[in-house]
C-alpha positions in Angstrom: -7.9 -26.6 -25.5 -4.8 -26.0 -23.6 -4.4 -26.8 -19.9 -3.0 -23.2 -19.5 -6.1 -21.4 -20.8 -7.4 -20.6 -17.3 -4.0 -19.3 -16.3 -3.6 -17.2 -19.4 -7.1 -15.6 -18.8 -6.2 -14.9 -15.2 -2.9 -13.4 -16.1 -4.4 -11.1 -18.7 -6.9 -9.9 -16.1 -4.1 -9.3 -13.6 -2.3 -7.1 -16.1 -5.5 -5.1 -16.9 -6.3 -4.6 -13.2 -2.8 -3.5 -12.4 -3.1 -0.8 -15.2 -6.4 0.3 -13.7 -4.8 0.7 -10.3 -1.9 2.7 -11.8 -4.3 5.0 -13.6 -6.4 5.6 -10.5 -3.3 6.3 -8.4 -2.1 8.8 -11.1 -5.5 10.5 -10.9 -5.3 10.8 -7.1 -1.7 12.1 -7.4 -2.8 14.8 -9.8 -6.1 15.8 -8.1 -4.7 19.3 -7.4 -2.6 19.9 -10.5 -3.9 23.1 -12.1 -1.1 23.3 -14.7 -1.0 19.9 -16.4 -1.2 20.7 -20.1 -0.5 23.8 -22.2 -3.2 24.6 -24.7 -2.7 26.0 -28.2 -3.4 29.5 -27.0 -0.7 29.4 -24.4 -2.9 28.9 -21.4 -2.5 26.1 -18.8 -5.2 23.6 -18.4 -5.8 21.5 -15.2 -5.2 17.7 -15.1 -8.0 15.8 -16.8 -9.1 12.5 -15.2 -8.1 9.4 -17.1 -10.0 6.1 -17.4 -9.0 2.6 -18.7 -11.2 1.0 -21.4 -11.2 -2.8 -21.4 -12.2 -5.1 -24.2 -12.2 -8.8 -24.7 -9.2 -10.3 -26.4 -11.5 -12.5 -28.4 -13.0 -10.2 -31.0 -16.0 -12.1 -32.4 -18.1 -15.1 -31.7 -17.2 -16.5 -35.1 -13.5 -16.4 -34.3 -14.2 -18.0 -30.9 -16.2 -20.7 -32.5 -13.4 -21.4 -35.1 -10.8 -21.6 -32.3 -13.0 -24.0 -30.3 -13.8 -26.2 -33.3 -10.1 -26.5 -34.3 -9.2 -27.3 -30.7 -6.5 -24.6 -30.9 -4.3 -24.3 -27.9 -3.5 -20.7 -29.0 -6.9 -19.0 -28.2 -6.7 -15.5 -27.0 -9.2 -15.4 -24.2 -9.2 -12.9 -21.5 -9.2 -9.1 -21.2 -6.9 -6.3 -22.4 -6.8 -2.6 -22.0 -7.7 -1.2 -25.4 -7.0 2.5 -24.5 -6.8 5.1 -21.8 -9.2 7.9 -22.4 -9.7 11.3 -20.7 -12.9 12.2 -18.9 -14.8 14.9 -20.7 -16.4 16.2 -17.5 -16.0 19.9 -17.0 -13.4 21.3 -14.7 -14.6 22.5 -11.3 -14.4 26.2 -10.4 -13.2 27.1 -7.0 -13.2 30.6 -5.6 -9.6 31.4 -4.5 -8.5 34.9 -5.6 -5.0 34.5 -4.1 -4.2 31.5 -6.3 -1.7 32.2 -9.1 -4.0 30.6 -11.7 -7.2 32.5 -10.6 -9.0 34.3 -13.4 -10.3 37.9 -13.2 -13.3 36.9 -11.1 -11.1 35.0 -8.6 -12.0 31.5 -9.7 -9.5 28.7 -10.3 -10.2 25.7 -12.6 -9.3 22.6 -10.7 -9.1 19.0 -12.1 -12.3 17.0 -12.7 -10.9 14.3 -10.3 -13.0 13.1 -7.4 -10.7 11.4 -4.9 -13.5 9.4 -3.4 -14.5 8.0 -6.8 -10.8 7.2 -7.5 -10.5 5.3 -4.2 -13.6 3.3 -5.0 -12.2 2.5 -8.4 -8.9 1.5 -6.8 -10.6 -0.7 -4.2 -12.6 -2.4 -7.0 -9.5 -3.0 -9.0 -7.8 -4.4 -6.0 -10.6 -6.8 -5.3 -10.6 -7.9 -8.9 -6.9 -8.4 -8.8 -7.2 -10.5 -5.6 -10.0 -12.6 -7.2 -7.8 -13.3 -10.2 -4.8 -14.3 -8.0 -7.1 -16.7 -6.2 -8.3 -18.2 -9.6 -4.7 -18.5 -10.8 -3.7 -20.3 -7.6 -6.6 -22.6 -7.9 -5.6 -23.4 -11.5 -2.0 -24.0 -10.4 -3.2 -26.3 -7.6 -5.4 -28.4 -9.9 -2.5 -28.8 -12.4 -0.2 -29.9 -9.6 -2.8 -32.4 -8.4 -3.1 -33.7 -12.0 0.7 -34.2 -12.1 0.6 -36.1 -8.8 -1.8 -38.6 -10.3 0.9 -39.8 -12.7 3.3 -40.8 -10.0 
């Protein structure tokens, strides 16, 4: 077991939470984008909400047990973003007949982004980021105290 395992785990979580904040801010920035992608039939489609999928860097219990039994200092513990997926929720229809993207009935397809939900996701990611910074600082402090013992 390496003395840096706790720091490596916290740093992987910091990277993952930063990506989560970036995706949430991108969703908020595009909450009103009615022309984000061009479909195969030549029509514009609104922006579709994106979400980050996390997974453990350690794939199985067996591999974790093997690393622990070998006292390997190269264990891959922590979290990583495995992919960014689009939300399949339907687009909202808003009645606005003067909008350039309105259909024949006067409805406009707007993105499936809820700014309130995105703000909650961003606050949650921020709190997780802060907790991991605190953990990283605690690990650093313990390592510094351990080094002081040797003086």
